[in-house]
C-alpha positions as CSV (number, residue, x, y, z in Angstrom):
1,M,0.0,0.0,0.0
2,T,1.3,3.4,-0.9
3,D,1.8,6.0,1.8
4,I,0.5,8.8,-0.5
5,V,-3.0,9.9,0.3
6,R,-4.7,11.7,-2.6
7,D,-7.1,14.6,-2.0
8,T,-9.4,13.3,-4.7
9,V,-9.6,10.3,-7.1
10,I,-11.9,10.4,-10.1
11,L,-13.3,7.1,-11.3
12,G,-14.0,7.3,-15.1
13,S,-12.8,9.4,-18.0
14,G,-15.9,10.4,-19.9
15,C,-17.5,13.8,-20.0
16,A,-18.4,13.8,-16.3
17,G,-15.0,12.5,-15.1
18,L,-13.0,14.8,-17.3
19,T,-15.0,17.9,-16.3
20,A,-14.5,16.9,-12.7
21,A,-10.8,16.5,-13.4
22,I,-10.6,20.0,-15.0
23,Y,-12.2,21.7,-12.0
24,T,-10.4,19.8,-9.3
25,A,-7.1,20.3,-11.1
26,R,-7.7,24.0,-11.3
27,A,-8.4,24.0,-7.6
28,N,-4.9,22.5,-7.1
29,L,-6.3,19.2,-5.8
30,K,-4.0,17.2,-8.1
31,P,-6.7,14.6,-9.0
32,L,-5.9,11.1,-10.1
33,V,-8.2,9.9,-12.9
34,L,-8.6,6.2,-13.3
35,E,-9.6,5.7,-16.9
36,G,-11.4,2.4,-16.4
37,H,-12.3,-0.3,-18.9
38,E,-13.8,2.2,-21.4
39,P,-11.5,5.2,-21.5
40,G,-13.5,8.2,-22.8
41,G,-16.9,6.6,-22.1
42,Q,-19.7,6.5,-24.6
43,L,-18.3,9.4,-26.6
44,S,-15.2,7.4,-27.4
45,I,-17.4,5.3,-29.8
46,T,-19.5,8.2,-31.1
47,T,-18.8,9.8,-34.4
48,L,-20.1,13.3,-35.0
49,V,-21.4,15.2,-31.9
50,E,-23.5,18.2,-33.0
51,N,-25.2,19.1,-29.7
52,F,-22.3,20.0,-27.5
53,P,-22.2,23.8,-27.1
54,G,-19.3,25.7,-28.6
55,W,-18.9,23.5,-31.7
56,P,-21.2,24.9,-34.4
57,E,-19.9,22.5,-37.0
58,G,-19.9,19.6,-34.6
59,I,-17.0,17.6,-33.3
60,Q,-16.0,13.9,-33.4
61,G,-16.7,12.2,-30.1
62,P,-13.1,11.0,-29.6
63,D,-11.8,14.5,-30.4
64,L,-14.0,16.1,-27.8
65,I,-12.8,13.6,-25.2
66,E,-9.1,14.1,-26.1
67,N,-9.5,17.9,-25.9
68,M,-11.1,17.6,-22.4
69,K,-8.3,15.3,-21.3
70,K,-5.6,17.7,-22.5
71,Q,-7.3,20.5,-20.8
72,A,-7.4,18.6,-17.5
73,A,-3.8,17.5,-17.9
74,R,-2.7,21.1,-18.5
75,F,-3.9,22.0,-15.0
76,G,-2.2,19.0,-13.4
77,A,-4.6,16.1,-13.5
78,E,-2.9,12.7,-13.5
79,F,-4.3,9.9,-15.7
80,R,-3.8,6.2,-15.1
81,M,-5.0,3.3,-17.2
82,A,-6.5,1.2,-14.4
83,H,-9.9,0.0,-13.2
84,L,-11.3,-0.4,-9.7
85,V,-11.4,-4.0,-8.4
86,S,-13.0,-3.2,-5.1
87,A,-13.4,-0.3,-2.7
88,D,-13.5,0.1,1.1
89,L,-15.4,3.3,1.9
90,S,-15.8,2.4,5.6
91,Q,-12.2,3.6,6.4
92,R,-10.8,7.1,6.2
93,P,-9.1,7.8,3.9
94,F,-11.0,5.6,1.4
95,A,-9.1,2.6,0.1
96,L,-9.3,1.7,-3.6
97,N,-8.0,-1.6,-4.7
98,L,-6.7,-1.5,-8.3
99,G,-5.4,-5.0,-8.3
100,S,-1.7,-4.3,-8.3
101,E,-1.9,-1.5,-5.7
102,T,-4.2,0.2,-3.3
103,V,-4.8,3.9,-3.6
104,R,-6.0,6.0,-0.7
105,T,-8.0,9.2,-1.1
106,R,-9.9,11.7,1.0
107,T,-12.6,12.2,-1.5
108,L,-13.9,10.0,-4.4
109,I,-15.8,11.2,-7.5
110,I,-17.6,8.2,-9.1
111,A,-18.0,9.0,-12.8
112,S,-17.8,5.4,-14.1
113,G,-20.8,5.7,-16.4
114,A,-23.2,3.2,-17.7
115,S,-22.4,0.8,-20.5
116,A,-25.0,0.2,-23.2
117,R,-26.2,-3.4,-23.5
118,W,-25.3,-4.8,-26.9
119,L,-26.4,-7.9,-28.8
120,G,-22.8,-9.1,-28.9
121,L,-22.6,-9.6,-32.7
122,P,-19.2,-9.0,-34.4
123,S,-21.0,-7.1,-37.2
124,E,-22.8,-4.9,-34.7
125,Q,-19.6,-4.0,-33.0
126,A,-17.9,-3.2,-36.4
127,L,-20.7,-0.8,-37.3
128,I,-21.0,1.2,-34.0
129,G,-21.0,4.8,-35.1
130,H,-21.7,3.8,-38.7
131,G,-25.4,3.1,-38.4
132,V,-25.5,1.2,-35.1
133,S,-26.2,3.3,-32.1
134,S,-27.4,3.0,-28.5
135,C,-28.5,6.6,-28.2
136,A,-31.5,7.9,-30.2
137,T,-31.3,11.5,-28.9
138,C,-27.6,11.5,-29.9
139,D,-27.9,10.1,-33.4
140,G,-31.5,10.2,-34.5
141,F,-31.0,13.4,-36.5
142,F,-28.7,11.6,-38.9
143,F,-31.5,9.3,-40.0
144,S,-34.0,11.8,-41.4
145,G,-36.2,10.2,-44.0
146,K,-34.7,6.8,-43.6
147,E,-36.0,3.4,-42.4
148,I,-34.4,2.2,-39.2
149,A,-34.9,-0.5,-36.6
150,V,-35.0,-0.4,-32.8
151,I,-34.2,-3.6,-30.8
152,G,-36.0,-4.3,-27.6
153,G,-39.3,-4.8,-25.9
154,G,-39.2,-2.6,-22.8
155,D,-39.9,1.0,-22.1
156,S,-36.4,2.0,-23.3
157,A,-37.1,0.6,-26.7
158,M,-40.5,2.3,-26.9
159,E,-39.0,5.6,-25.9
160,E,-36.3,5.3,-28.5
161,A,-38.8,4.3,-31.2
162,L,-41.2,7.2,-30.5
163,F,-38.3,9.7,-30.4
164,L,-37.0,8.4,-33.7
165,T,-40.3,8.9,-35.5
166,R,-39.4,12.6,-35.5
167,F,-36.8,11.8,-38.1
168,A,-37.2,8.4,-39.7
169,S,-39.7,7.6,-42.4
170,K,-40.2,4.1,-40.8
171,V,-39.3,2.6,-37.5
172,Y,-39.3,-1.1,-37.0
173,V,-39.4,-2.4,-33.4
174,L,-37.8,-5.8,-33.3
175,H,-38.3,-8.1,-30.3
176,R,-37.3,-11.7,-29.6
177,S,-40.8,-12.7,-28.4
178,D,-44.4,-11.4,-28.5
179,N,-44.3,-10.7,-24.8
180,Y,-43.4,-7.0,-24.4
181,R,-42.0,-5.8,-21.0
182,A,-42.9,-2.2,-21.7
183,S,-45.6,-0.5,-19.6
184,H,-49.1,-0.6,-21.1
185,I,-49.2,3.1,-21.8
186,M,-45.8,3.2,-23.6
187,L,-46.6,0.1,-25.6
188,E,-50.0,1.4,-26.7
189,R,-48.5,4.8,-27.6
190,A,-45.9,3.1,-29.8
191,R,-48.5,0.7,-31.4
192,A,-50.7,3.6,-32.3
193,H,-48.0,5.6,-34.1
194,E,-48.4,5.3,-37.9
195,T,-44.6,5.3,-38.4
196,I,-43.8,2.4,-36.1
197,E,-44.2,-1.3,-37.1
198,F,-43.7,-4.1,-34.7
199,V,-41.9,-7.3,-35.7
200,S,-42.2,-9.9,-33.0
201,N,-40.4,-13.3,-32.4
202,V,-37.2,-12.4,-34.3
203,L,-33.6,-12.4,-33.5
204,V,-30.9,-10.3,-35.2
205,E,-28.4,-12.8,-36.7
206,E,-26.2,-10.2,-38.4
207,V,-26.0,-6.5,-39.2
208,L,-25.4,-6.2,-42.9
209,G,-23.1,-3.6,-44.5
210,V,-19.7,-4.2,-42.7
211,E,-17.9,-4.2,-46.0
212,H,-19.5,-0.8,-46.9
213,K,-18.9,0.6,-43.4
214,E,-22.6,1.5,-43.1
215,V,-25.7,-0.4,-42.2
216,T,-27.6,-1.8,-45.2
217,G,-30.0,-4.2,-43.5
218,L,-30.5,-6.8,-40.8
219,R,-30.6,-10.6,-41.2
220,L,-33.3,-11.9,-39.0
221,Q,-34.3,-15.3,-37.8
222,H,-37.8,-16.1,-36.7
223,V,-37.8,-17.7,-33.3
224,K,-40.7,-20.1,-33.9
225,T,-40.3,-21.0,-37.5
226,G,-36.5,-20.7,-38.0
227,I,-37.2,-18.8,-41.2
228,V,-34.4,-16.3,-42.1
229,S,-35.2,-13.0,-43.7
230,T,-33.6,-9.7,-44.5
231,L,-34.9,-6.3,-43.3
232,P,-33.5,-3.4,-45.4
233,V,-32.8,-0.6,-43.0
234,T,-30.0,2.0,-42.7
235,G,-29.8,2.1,-39.0
236,M,-30.1,-0.1,-35.9
237,F,-30.7,1.4,-32.4
238,L,-30.3,-0.7,-29.3
239,G,-33.1,-0.2,-26.8
240,I,-32.3,-3.0,-24.3
241,G,-31.0,-0.7,-21.6
242,H,-27.8,0.3,-19.9
243,E,-25.8,-1.3,-17.1
244,P,-24.2,1.2,-14.6
245,N,-20.6,0.4,-13.8
246,T,-21.1,0.2,-10.0
247,K,-20.2,-3.4,-9.1
248,P,-17.3,-2.4,-6.8
249,F,-19.7,-0.3,-4.7
250,V,-22.3,-3.0,-4.0
251,G,-22.8,-2.8,-0.2
252,Q,-20.7,0.3,0.0
253,I,-23.0,3.0,-1.1
254,E,-26.8,3.2,-1.8
255,L,-27.7,1.9,-5.2
256,D,-31.2,1.6,-6.7
257,S,-32.7,-1.6,-8.0
258,D,-30.9,-1.4,-11.3
259,G,-27.5,-0.6,-9.8
260,Y,-27.4,3.2,-10.4
261,V,-25.9,5.3,-7.6
262,V,-28.5,7.1,-5.6
263,T,-27.6,10.7,-5.0
264,H,-29.2,13.6,-3.0
265,D,-28.6,17.3,-3.4
266,D,-27.6,16.5,-7.0
267,V,-24.2,14.7,-6.6
268,H,-23.9,13.7,-2.9
269,T,-24.0,10.0,-1.9
270,R,-24.9,8.8,1.6
271,V,-21.2,8.5,2.3
272,E,-19.6,11.8,3.1
273,G,-16.7,12.6,0.8
274,V,-18.1,10.4,-2.0
275,F,-19.8,12.0,-5.0
276,A,-21.3,10.6,-8.2
277,C,-21.9,12.3,-11.5
278,G,-22.8,11.5,-15.1
279,D,-24.5,8.3,-16.4
280,V,-23.6,6.3,-13.3
281,Q,-26.4,8.2,-11.5
282,D,-28.3,9.8,-14.3
283,R,-30.7,7.3,-15.9
284,R,-32.9,10.0,-17.5
285,Y,-30.9,12.4,-19.7
286,R,-27.6,10.5,-20.5
287,Q,-26.2,13.5,-22.5
288,A,-22.7,14.7,-22.7
289,I,-23.6,18.2,-21.6
290,T,-25.6,17.1,-18.6
291,A,-22.7,14.7,-17.6
292,A,-20.3,17.6,-17.9
293,G,-22.5,19.7,-15.7
294,S,-22.8,17.1,-13.0
295,G,-19.0,16.6,-13.2
296,C,-18.5,20.2,-12.5
297,A,-20.9,20.0,-9.5
298,A,-19.2,17.0,-8.1
299,A,-15.8,18.7,-8.3
300,L,-17.0,21.8,-6.6
301,E,-18.7,19.8,-3.8
302,A,-15.5,17.7,-3.3
303,E,-13.5,21.0,-3.0
304,K,-16.0,22.4,-0.5
305,Y,-15.9,19.1,1.5
306,L,-12.1,19.2,1.7
307,E,-12.1,22.8,2.8
308,E,-14.6,22.0,5.6
309,Q,-12.2,19.2,6.7
310,G,-9.4,21.7,6.9
311,R,-7.5,20.6,3.8
């Protein structure tokens, strides 16, 4: 165990974590940023970002992340390619087990995000950002006048499908059974929309268009008959939910039934000195700008907490 005790450690390097890093670094807290399994978060696999203020022509997701990282580093933030194995928040300072070492810190900012659930197809992974997306509000605009598909049968899928009707000429909702988990009101709203068509009892076998680097269709297999068919669409949106990256904190801080960090007064957890920001606690908006805003709030609250502790 190292004898060095950090003033703050930031878990995650997406918009929330990097904004927290910028603010804590400028406050001379010398933050350590643990980049995690997915450095850069969701934006690292996003192509053009057109809704982040200050970029009238848009900016590539990885470029936005790199700019924020350079900005934080300029003020003294330290970055480490490591992920959290376990945490002990019952002791002061907090102990963070990184596998090969233990880091101790007076404050912790959890910005580890939430990972989209994917189908796990090689063709799907190859086309992320090229017609395959897990965020309708991020990418829906690019599919104006086109036919697209949404995968899923819960409220998330219905919300995605209804939002995408603002742009697409046709939205297919594909589900592996005819038993939809969505709430009655959401399901009925989607069924009543003239642009949405439901296709039940199908599995996506392959996303077509890898060789063209754009989605050209989906190869489907009917669950009951085994019949294989092709659905010509130009986009596929995943609506099967997200999984918050909070496993190391089970039993350490309050999590809701789906594993998201429960916060009060915006970014405070029930453990003093531990703050959460971004998608790890925001299951509603999941936008880069809202993540950045909450990252700023977490940093300011961490600074205030340390001042109150006489640091």
